[in-house]
C-alpha positions as CSV (number, residue, x, y, z in Angstrom):
1,M,71.7,166.7,129.5
2,S,72.6,162.7,130.1
3,I,76.0,161.7,131.7
4,G,76.7,160.3,128.6
5,A,76.7,163.4,126.1
6,Y,79.7,165.1,125.4
7,K,81.1,167.6,122.6
8,Y,84.9,166.3,121.9
9,L,86.5,162.5,122.5
10,I,90.1,163.3,123.3
11,K,93.7,161.7,124.6
12,G,96.4,163.6,126.1
13,A,98.8,163.8,129.1
14,F,97.0,164.3,132.0
15,E,98.3,165.9,135.8
16,G,95.7,166.7,138.6
17,T,95.6,166.8,142.5
18,F,93.5,164.7,144.2
19,Y,92.4,163.8,147.8
20,T,91.4,160.2,149.1
21,H,90.0,159.5,153.0
22,Q,93.1,157.2,153.6
23,N,95.1,157.9,156.5
24,D,98.3,155.9,155.2
25,P,100.8,157.3,152.9
26,I,100.2,156.1,149.4
27,T,102.9,155.5,146.2
28,S,101.1,153.7,143.7
29,V,97.3,153.5,142.4
30,S,97.2,149.6,143.7
31,Q,97.8,150.7,147.7
32,I,94.1,153.0,147.9
33,P,91.7,150.3,149.5
34,A,88.6,150.0,147.4
35,G,85.4,151.6,148.8
36,D,83.7,155.1,148.5
37,E,85.5,156.2,151.7
38,H,88.6,155.9,150.1
39,K,87.7,156.6,146.6
40,I,90.4,158.9,144.6
41,V,88.5,162.4,144.0
42,I,90.2,164.9,141.2
43,H,89.3,168.4,142.0
44,R,91.3,170.1,139.4
45,G,93.6,169.1,136.7
46,I,95.4,170.0,133.1
47,I,95.9,168.1,130.0
48,S,98.5,168.7,127.4
49,H,99.5,167.4,124.0
50,A,95.4,166.7,123.4
51,T,94.2,164.9,120.6
52,N,90.8,164.1,118.9
53,I,90.0,160.5,118.9
54,T,87.2,158.5,117.7
55,E,84.8,156.6,119.4
56,S,86.2,153.4,119.2
57,Q,89.8,154.6,120.5
58,Y,88.0,155.6,123.4
59,S,86.0,152.6,124.2
60,E,89.3,150.3,123.9
61,A,91.1,152.5,125.8
62,Q,91.9,150.8,129.3
63,G,92.7,152.1,132.7
64,L,91.3,154.0,136.0
65,N,88.0,155.4,135.5
66,F,86.1,158.1,137.0
67,D,82.8,159.3,136.6
68,E,82.9,163.5,136.5
69,V,86.2,165.7,137.0
70,K,85.2,169.6,136.6
71,N,87.5,172.6,136.4
72,V,90.1,170.6,134.0
73,E,92.2,173.2,131.7
74,I,92.7,171.7,128.3
75,Q,95.9,173.5,126.7
76,R,95.6,174.4,123.0
77,S,97.1,171.5,120.5
78,P,97.4,171.4,116.5
79,Y,95.8,167.6,116.9
80,W,92.4,169.0,118.1
81,S,89.6,171.3,117.5
82,V,90.0,173.9,120.1
83,E,92.5,176.9,119.7
84,N,92.7,178.4,123.0
85,D,93.3,176.7,126.6
86,R,90.3,176.7,128.2
87,I,88.4,175.1,131.3
88,F,86.1,171.8,130.6
89,T,84.2,169.3,132.7
90,L,85.9,165.4,131.9
91,N,83.3,162.7,132.0
92,G,84.5,158.9,131.8
93,L,87.6,160.0,132.0
94,K,90.2,156.7,132.2
95,L,93.9,156.8,133.3
96,T,96.4,154.8,131.8
97,D,100.5,155.0,132.9
98,I,99.6,156.3,136.2
99,E,101.9,157.9,138.5
100,I,101.3,159.3,142.2
101,L,103.2,162.2,143.5
102,H,103.7,164.8,145.9
103,V,101.9,162.2,148.7
104,G,101.0,164.4,151.9
105,N,98.4,164.6,154.7
106,V,96.1,168.0,154.8
107,D,93.0,167.8,157.3
108,G,93.0,164.3,157.6
109,K,92.8,163.6,154.1
110,T,95.9,161.8,151.7
111,R,96.6,164.5,149.0
112,A,98.8,163.7,146.3
113,T,99.3,164.6,142.6
114,I,98.7,161.8,139.8
115,K,99.4,162.2,136.5
116,G,98.8,160.0,133.6
117,L,97.6,159.1,130.0
118,A,94.1,160.4,129.6
119,Y,91.2,159.1,127.3
120,S,88.3,161.1,127.9
121,K,84.5,162.8,126.9
122,V,84.6,166.6,127.0
123,S,81.8,169.0,127.5
124,H,81.6,172.4,127.3
125,M,79.6,173.1,130.6
126,E,79.1,171.2,133.8
127,F,77.6,167.7,133.6
128,H,73.8,167.4,135.5
129,D,72.4,164.0,135.6
130,Y,68.9,164.6,135.8
131,D,67.3,161.0,135.8
132,K,68.6,160.3,139.0
133,P,67.5,161.9,142.5
134,N,70.1,164.6,143.7
135,E,70.9,165.7,146.9
136,Y,70.1,169.1,145.9
137,D,66.2,168.4,145.0
138,S,64.6,168.8,148.0
139,K,66.3,172.3,148.3
140,E,65.1,173.5,145.1
141,E,61.3,174.3,145.2
142,E,62.2,176.7,148.6
143,N,65.6,178.4,146.3
144,L,63.8,178.6,143.4
145,S,62.5,181.9,143.3
146,K,65.7,183.3,144.6
147,N,68.3,181.4,142.0
148,H,66.5,180.0,139.2
149,W,69.1,180.8,136.8
150,N,71.2,177.9,138.4
151,D,68.3,175.3,139.1
152,H,68.9,172.0,136.8
153,R,65.6,172.4,135.8
154,W,66.5,175.4,133.7
155,F,68.5,173.8,131.3
156,K,65.4,171.1,130.5
157,N,62.7,173.4,129.4
158,G,64.8,175.5,127.2
159,G,64.7,178.7,129.6
160,C,62.1,178.7,132.5
161,S,61.6,176.4,135.8
162,D,58.9,173.9,136.1
163,L,57.2,176.0,138.9
164,L,56.9,179.0,136.1
165,N,55.1,179.3,132.7
166,R,57.1,179.6,129.6
167,N,56.6,181.1,126.5
168,S,58.3,181.9,123.0
169,L,60.3,184.9,124.9
170,N,62.5,184.8,127.8
171,G,61.5,186.8,130.9
172,C,60.2,184.0,133.0
173,S,57.8,184.9,136.2
174,T,55.0,183.9,137.8
175,N,52.6,185.0,134.9
176,G,54.5,183.3,131.9
177,C,57.6,184.2,129.9
178,N,55.9,186.9,128.0
179,T,55.8,189.2,130.5
180,L,55.3,193.2,129.6
181,Q,58.3,193.9,130.7
182,G,59.8,191.6,128.8
183,C,57.8,192.6,125.8
184,W,59.1,196.1,126.2
185,K,62.4,195.0,126.4
186,W,62.5,193.2,123.1
187,L,60.9,195.5,121.4
188,G,62.9,198.4,122.5
189,L,66.0,196.7,121.4
190,L,64.3,195.9,118.0
191,M,63.4,199.1,117.5
192,L,67.0,200.0,117.9
193,L,68.4,197.9,115.5
194,L,65.9,199.0,112.9
195,L,66.9,202.6,113.1
196,L,70.7,201.5,113.1
197,L,70.3,199.8,109.7
198,W,67.7,202.7,108.3
199,L,70.8,205.3,109.5
200,I,73.6,203.0,107.6
201,G,71.2,203.0,104.3
202,R,70.5,206.6,104.3
203,C,73.6,207.8,105.2
204,S,75.7,205.4,103.3
205,E,78.8,207.7,103.3
206,L,78.8,207.7,107.1
207,G,78.4,204.1,106.9
208,K,81.4,203.4,105.1
209,N,83.6,206.1,106.7
210,L,82.6,203.8,110.3
211,H,83.5,200.8,108.5
212,C,86.6,202.2,107.2
213,Y,87.9,203.5,110.7
214,Y,87.0,199.9,112.2
215,D,89.2,198.4,109.2
216,Q,92.1,200.8,109.9
217,W,91.6,200.4,113.7
218,K,92.1,196.5,113.2
219,E,95.0,197.1,110.9
220,K,96.8,199.4,113.1
221,R,96.4,196.7,116.0
222,E,97.5,194.0,113.7
223,I,100.7,196.0,112.4
224,S,101.4,196.6,116.6
225,R,101.2,193.2,117.0
226,L,103.7,192.0,114.2
227,E,106.1,194.4,115.2
228,N,106.2,193.6,118.6
229,E,106.8,189.9,117.6
230,Q,109.2,190.9,115.0
231,D,111.3,192.5,117.9
232,K,111.0,189.6,120.2
233,L,112.3,187.6,117.3
234,K,115.2,189.8,116.1
235,D,115.9,189.7,120.0
236,K,116.3,185.7,119.9
237,I,118.4,186.1,116.9
238,E,120.9,188.1,118.3
239,R,121.1,186.5,121.5
240,T,121.6,182.9,119.6
241,K,123.7,184.5,116.9
242,Q,127.4,182.8,117.1
243,K,129.8,185.8,118.2
244,I,132.3,185.9,114.8
245,P,135.4,188.0,115.7
246,P,136.8,190.9,113.6
247,C,139.7,190.5,111.0
248,G,143.2,190.0,112.5
249,K,145.7,187.5,113.0
250,I,146.1,184.3,112.6
251,S,149.1,181.9,113.8
252,D,148.4,178.3,113.7
253,P,152.3,176.9,114.3
254,N,151.2,173.0,114.8
255,G,148.8,172.9,112.0
256,K,148.2,169.1,110.8
257,N,147.6,168.4,107.5
258,T,143.8,168.7,107.8
259,P,142.1,171.3,106.3
260,K,141.1,174.4,108.7
261,T,138.5,177.0,107.9
262,Y,138.3,180.7,109.9
263,T,135.1,182.9,110.1
264,F,135.5,186.8,110.4
265,D,133.0,189.5,110.5
266,L,133.8,192.2,108.0
267,G,132.0,195.0,109.3
268,K,129.5,197.8,107.4
269,N,132.7,199.3,105.8
270,S,133.0,198.7,101.8
271,G,136.4,198.5,100.9
272,N,139.3,196.3,99.9
273,V,140.3,193.0,101.9
274,T,144.0,192.2,102.0
275,L,145.7,189.4,103.9
276,N,149.2,188.7,104.0
277,Y,150.2,185.2,104.7
278,N,153.8,183.4,105.7
279,M,153.4,179.8,104.7
280,Y,157.2,179.1,105.5
281,Q,159.0,176.1,104.1
282,I,156.2,173.5,103.0
283,P,153.5,175.0,100.8
284,D,149.6,175.4,102.0
285,R,146.7,176.6,99.9
286,I,144.6,179.7,101.1
287,E,141.0,180.1,99.6
288,I,139.1,183.7,100.6
289,I,135.1,182.8,100.4
290,Y,132.2,184.9,100.7
291,D,128.5,184.6,100.2
292,G,129.3,181.0,99.2
293,K,131.8,181.8,96.4
294,L,135.4,181.8,96.2
295,V,136.8,185.4,95.7
296,D,140.7,185.2,96.1
297,V,143.3,182.2,96.0
298,T,146.8,181.9,96.8
299,N,148.8,180.9,93.3
300,D,152.8,180.9,93.5
301,Q,154.6,180.0,89.9
302,S,157.6,178.9,92.0
303,F,158.9,177.0,95.0
304,E,162.2,176.7,96.8
305,P,163.1,173.0,97.4
306,I,162.6,171.6,100.7
307,I,164.9,169.6,102.8
308,V,163.6,167.7,105.9
309,H,165.8,165.4,107.9
310,R,168.5,165.7,105.2
311,K,166.4,164.7,102.6
312,K,165.3,166.9,99.5
313,Y,162.0,167.5,98.6
314,N,161.0,169.1,95.3
315,L,156.8,170.1,95.8
316,D,156.5,171.7,92.2
317,Y,153.7,169.8,91.4
318,L,151.6,171.7,93.9
319,I,151.8,175.1,91.8
320,P,149.0,174.4,89.4
321,M,146.8,173.5,92.4
322,G,147.0,177.1,94.0
323,Y,149.6,176.7,96.7
324,A,151.7,179.3,98.3
325,Q,155.2,178.8,100.1
326,G,156.8,181.7,102.0
327,K,155.5,185.0,102.5
328,G,152.8,186.8,100.0
329,S,149.7,188.8,99.9
330,L,145.6,188.4,98.7
331,S,144.1,191.8,97.8
332,N,141.9,190.8,94.9
333,F,138.7,190.5,96.9
334,N,136.6,194.3,97.2
335,Y,133.8,193.9,99.8
336,V,130.9,195.9,99.0
337,Y,128.5,196.2,102.2
338,D,124.9,195.1,101.6
339,K,122.2,194.8,104.6
340,N,121.0,192.0,102.9
341,K,123.9,190.1,102.5
342,P,126.0,188.2,104.9
343,T,129.1,190.1,106.3
344,E,131.0,187.1,107.2
345,M,134.1,186.0,105.7
346,L,135.3,182.3,105.4
347,V,139.3,182.0,105.0
348,R,140.4,178.3,104.3
349,V,143.6,177.0,104.7
350,I,144.3,173.7,103.0
351,P,147.7,171.9,103.8
352,S,149.6,169.3,101.2
353,K,149.6,166.3,102.3
354,E,153.0,165.5,101.7
355,F,154.3,166.0,105.6
356,E,152.2,165.4,108.6
357,S,152.5,168.7,110.1
358,T,152.7,172.6,108.8
359,E,152.2,175.6,109.9
360,W,151.4,179.4,108.7
361,T,150.2,182.5,110.2
362,I,147.8,185.1,108.1
363,D,146.9,188.8,109.1
364,I,143.5,190.1,108.0
365,F,143.3,193.5,107.2
366,C,139.2,194.9,106.9
367,P,137.9,198.0,105.3
């Protein structure tokens, strides 16, 4: 596989650790001297918010270049084609908007964290440049019999090293891939497969039962997973729910002439809801709202004149609007508990605009 081969082209936020042989502390890329003895060597990293990009987007990207970076975890993202977090090898990594953090000196090397926006080619496996000499080439012939699975020529010829013959079947040895041992192994596996297919065809009921058991096992596992997710979600909802007080008394002696809304929890018992109020001299309107509907409202039929600062006011014009004066009671709302409906009740007080301030007390009795 040449160094230019790749499976994906991506862009994402990169963070990794690196070292350089430079002894002086560094805080930016511009402080790193040129030359191989000081070059940045990234030995692990993470890419988040990965996004598939086009060849032209990759080519146009400018930045600090790295030939090959191994052991990079690319986290899953809805914007690129791999579903799970996985380890990849990056080739032709370009980093822009670079930050260098946590600089330190370990074993005579400067080590630090490097962050930036990454544009890179991504491969499923480690890259091997087979067209240029490798420092390990001189040792390959010696180690071939011990560890030919890791020899880079294993990848070139499809399963057998250059010193060994190969054929259509795997099982490399000095006598060729098609050895007696290899043939017996594959023949045995083939016979087992044919026997299994014959049993399933002959005993169709057994095959159906096995398939049903497998489907049931998968369904149970999925149901268990969904139930666990549901429990976690319910717990989150409960922890983020606003704490609603139960029914009780409201006293707002210095209320302004702007509407106010109060929320109460009616609980799980069905029954009649009673609201006792005292609007004092200045009339105010009370509304009881449940499940988005107006279920009860004040509706006095007459008002006493109001004297404020020796001036007499007649507010009878508020009577058709559902206002109330002095003491009274609302008891027309019959609450029926339903687990599929809310248990919260809203009480809204709408003051008259005739005066800048008003006052009221409300006492609510739940079932």
